[in-house]
C-alpha positions in Angstrom: 0.0 -0.2 -0.1 1.1 3.5 -0.6 1.9 5.7 2.1 0.2 9.1 1.0 -2.5 10.4 -0.6 -2.6 14.4 -1.8 -6.5 15.0 -1.9 -7.8 18.2 -3.7 -11.1 19.3 -3.0 -11.8 21.5 -6.4 -15.0 23.4 -7.4 -14.7 25.2 -10.7 -10.7 25.3 -10.6 -9.9 23.7 -14.3 -7.8 27.2 -14.7 -5.6 26.6 -11.8 -5.7 22.7 -11.0 -3.4 22.1 -13.9 -0.9 23.4 -11.8 -1.5 21.3 -8.9 -1.3 18.1 -11.4 2.2 19.5 -12.7 3.7 19.8 -9.4 2.8 16.3 -8.5 4.3 15.0 -11.8 7.5 16.6 -10.9 7.8 14.8 -7.5 10.9 13.3 -6.6 8.9 10.3 -5.0 5.8 8.9 -6.7 4.8 7.1 -3.5 1.6 8.3 -3.4 -1.6 8.9 -5.0 -3.8 11.9 -5.8 -7.7 12.0 -5.2 -9.4 14.7 -6.7 -13.0 15.6 -5.0 -14.9 17.7 -7.5 -17.4 19.6 -5.3 -20.1 20.0 -8.0 -18.1 21.5 -10.8 -19.7 23.3 -13.7 -16.6 24.0 -15.8 -14.0 21.4 -17.7 -12.5 19.9 -14.3 -13.5 16.6 -14.9 -12.7 16.3 -18.7 -9.2 17.7 -17.7 -8.9 15.3 -15.1 -9.8 12.5 -17.3 -7.2 13.8 -19.9 -4.3 13.1 -17.8 -5.3 9.5 -17.3 -4.1 6.9 -19.7 -7.1 4.7 -19.5 -9.6 5.9 -17.1 -11.7 3.0 -15.3 -15.3 4.3 -13.8 -15.4 3.1 -10.0 -18.4 3.1 -7.8 -18.2 5.6 -4.9 -21.3 6.0 -2.5 -22.9 9.4 -2.8 -21.2 10.2 -6.2 -23.0 10.3 -9.6 -22.6 6.9 -11.7 -20.6 7.8 -14.6 -18.9 10.3 -12.6 -16.3 8.9 -10.8 -13.1 7.1 -11.9 -9.5 6.2 -11.6 -6.4 5.4 -13.3 -2.4 6.0 -14.0 -1.4 8.9 -15.6 2.3 9.3 -17.7 3.8 11.0 -14.5 3.9 7.0 -12.7 1.2 7.8 -9.9 -2.7 7.0 -9.3 -5.3 9.5 -9.8 -8.8 8.7 -8.5 -11.7 11.3 -9.5 -14.8 11.8 -7.4 -17.4 13.8 -8.2 -20.1 15.0 -5.8 -22.9 17.3 -5.2 -22.0 21.0 -4.3 -21.8 21.0 -0.7 -19.0 23.1 0.5 -15.1 22.5 1.6 -16.0 20.5 4.6 -18.1 17.9 2.9 -15.3 17.7 0.1 -13.2 16.8 3.2 -15.6 14.1 4.4 -15.7 12.4 1.1 -11.7 12.2 0.8 -11.4 10.9 4.5 -14.2 8.1 3.5 -12.2 7.1 0.5 -8.8 7.4 1.8 -6.7 3.9 2.4 -2.9 5.3 2.9 -1.5 5.8 6.6 -1.0 9.3 5.6 -3.0 12.2 3.8 -2.4 16.0 3.1 -4.8 18.5 1.3 -3.4 20.4 -1.5 -5.7 23.1 -2.7 -7.1 23.5 -6.5 -5.2 26.5 -6.3 -2.1 25.5 -4.7 1.1 23.5 -6.1 3.7 21.3 -4.1 7.7 21.8 -4.4 9.2 19.2 -6.3 10.8 17.5 -3.5 7.7 17.9 -1.1 6.5 14.1 -1.0 10.2 12.9 -0.4 10.4 15.4 2.5 7.0 13.9 3.9 7.9 10.5 3.6 11.8 10.7 4.9 10.3 12.8 7.9 7.6 9.9 8.8 9.9 7.1 8.4 13.0 8.4 10.2 10.5 10.4 13.3 7.2 9.3 13.2 5.0 6.9 14.9 1.6 6.3 16.9 2.4 9.1 19.6 1.9 11.7 16.8 -0.9 13.3 14.7 1.2 13.6 11.6 3.4 16.5 10.1 3.1 20.0 10.4 5.2 21.9 7.4 5.1 25.3 5.6 3.4 27.2 3.2 5.1 29.4 1.2 3.6 32.2 -1.2 4.3 32.7 -4.7 7.7 34.8 -3.7 9.4 32.1 -2.1 8.9 33.2 1.7 7.4 30.8 4.1 4.0 32.3 5.3 4.6 33.6 9.0 8.5 33.2 9.0 10.3 29.6 9.2 9.4 27.7 12.4 11.8 27.9 15.5 15.2 26.2 14.5 14.9 24.0 17.9 11.1 23.0 17.4 10.8 19.1 16.5 7.2 18.6 17.7 4.3 20.9 18.8 0.5 20.9 19.5 -1.4 22.5 16.6 -3.3 24.9 19.0 0.1 26.0 20.8 1.5 27.5 17.6 -0.9 30.1 17.7 -1.7 30.6 21.8 1.8 30.6 22.3 2.8 33.2 19.3 5.0 30.3 17.9 3.7 30.5 14.3 0.5 32.2 13.5 0.1 32.0 9.7 -1.0 29.3 7.5 1.0 26.2 7.5 0.6 22.5 5.8 -0.5 19.7 7.9 -0.1 15.9 6.8 -2.3 14.0 9.2 -2.5 10.4 10.3 -5.8 8.9 8.1 -6.7 6.6 10.9 -7.0 9.7 13.5 -9.1 11.9 10.5 -11.3 9.1 10.1 -12.3 9.1 13.8 -13.8 12.3 13.7 -15.0 12.2 10.3 -17.5 13.2 9.1 -17.8 16.8 10.2 -21.4 17.3 10.3 -22.7 20.6 9.2 -25.6 22.5 8.7 -28.2 22.6 5.5 -27.7 25.6 3.4 -24.3 26.6 5.2 -21.2 25.5 2.7 -18.6 27.8 5.0 -17.9 25.2 7.7 -14.3 25.1 8.2 -12.7 21.6 8.3 -10.3 22.8 10.7 -12.8 21.5 12.9 -11.9 18.2 12.8 -8.1 19.2 13.0 -8.5 20.7 16.3 -10.4 17.5 17.4 -7.2 15.1 16.5 -4.4 17.6 17.5 -6.0 18.4 21.3 -4.4 14.8 22.0 -1.8 14.6 19.4 1.4 16.9 18.5 2.6 17.1 15.3 6.0 16.7 14.1 7.5 20.1 13.1 9.0 20.0 9.8 10.8 23.5 8.7 10.4 22.7 4.9 8.1 23.9 2.2 5.3 21.5 1.4 3.0 23.6 -0.4 3.3 27.1 -2.5 0.1 29.1 -1.8 -2.1 31.7 -4.4 -4.9 33.0 -2.6 -7.8 33.8 -5.3 -9.7 36.7 -5.6 -13.0 35.0 -5.3 -15.4 33.3 -2.4 -12.5 30.8 -1.1 -12.3 30.2 2.5 -9.6 32.4 2.6 -11.4 35.4 1.8 -14.6 37.4 2.6 -14.8 36.3 6.1 -17.4 38.8 7.1 -19.6 37.2 4.2 -19.1 33.4 5.5 -20.1 34.6 9.1 -23.2 35.9 7.9 -23.7 32.9 5.2 -23.0 30.3 7.7 -23.3 31.3 11.5 -24.5 28.1 13.2 -21.5 26.5 11.3 -19.3 29.2 13.1 -21.1 28.7 16.3 -20.3 24.8 16.4 -16.7 26.0 15.8 -16.4 28.2 18.6 -18.4 25.7 21.0 -15.4 23.2 20.2 -12.8 25.6 20.6 -14.1 26.7 24.1 -14.0 22.9 25.1 -10.5 22.5 23.8 -8.2 21.1 26.7 -5.0 22.9 25.5 -6.8 26.2 24.9 -5.9 29.1 27.2 -8.8 31.6 29.1 -7.8 34.3 26.6 -8.8 32.2 23.6 -11.5 30.7 25.5 -13.0 34.1 25.9 -12.0 35.5 22.2 -14.2 32.1 21.2 -17.2 32.7 23.5 -17.1 36.3 21.9 -17.5 35.1 18.3 -20.3 32.4 19.5 -22.2 35.1 20.5 -22.2 36.9 17.4 -22.8 33.8 15.4 -25.9 33.0 17.5 -27.4 36.4 17.0 -26.3 35.6 13.3 -28.3 32.7 13.3 -31.2 34.1 15.3 -30.7 31.2 17.9 -32.3 31.6 21.0 -30.8 28.5 23.1 -27.4 30.3 22.8 -26.7 29.7 26.5 -28.2 26.3 27.1 -26.5 25.0 24.2 -22.8 25.6 25.6 -21.3 24.2 29.1 -19.2 27.3 29.6 -22.6 29.5 30.6 -20.4 32.1 33.1 -17.7 32.7 30.1 -20.3 33.1 27.5 -22.2 35.3 29.5 -19.2 37.5 30.4 -18.5 37.7 26.7 -22.1 38.5 25.6 -21.6 42.5 25.6 -18.7 42.3 23.3 -20.4 39.3 21.5 -23.1 41.8 20.4 -20.6 44.7 19.6 -19.2 41.8 17.0 -22.3 41.2 15.5 -23.3 44.6 15.2 -19.9 45.0 13.1 -20.4 42.3 11.1 -23.8 43.4 9.9 -22.0 46.9 9.0 -19.5 45.5 7.2 -21.8 43.2 5.1 -24.8 45.4 4.8 
């Protein structure tokens, strides 16, 4: 069995996903397979992926449309599986990926990003030398298109860390690239969202796993990031708060319960929780949390944040 799956959720990204594919073709190690989860694209994503396979074969995947899911070998020497699903948002793409990944490790490379040529080799070398059941996976760096690490490099003497500690201890607060143990992600998947809400960040699953397990720190570039000027998860955050308030409220509830969290960050989460409940017109906002005192104390600021979000999205 191959050790790694690179998975790519995609929605109408035929104009960028070719860069992801070409970067995988250049990998110095081909010990991986590529899973493309198409979240109901209406562009040429499906035909483009099919064109990269020598002899694409239809496969049956629960929840996908018959005749729209296939797999095969590409000329560069790695397997590609393409799964089409009804549009449901990024977290549903992650759910589909985790349900279909069979390798020990997995990493998400977005459809507008790409990997440096030796990324797979560095991931596998790190895991084989240092990995084991004590770790949730590997944390590497995202680089921008100018060749700079987002948020700078990790500290040189940092060999392992808990995911949340990087933020709350101000070690590294920018985006990073997590390579996760598949068995642990399957335990917390699927991420159950809310009808009509598509902006439920899949970090929800990552936080659950990484509250119990540290990550190996790999001070290397694993992904090159180019943010798109569209409705991706990285942009339009105020609009996302309005469009998916119940999802954000659920995320804030989890953040308040994380055992590795600090009081300061729990309070921040409580403020956001109150504002999200107001946006969702959720009247049970206090009864749904076990942190009632904290939420009550945060409610005035939560109201102010709610009013600010309404102003920004008017």
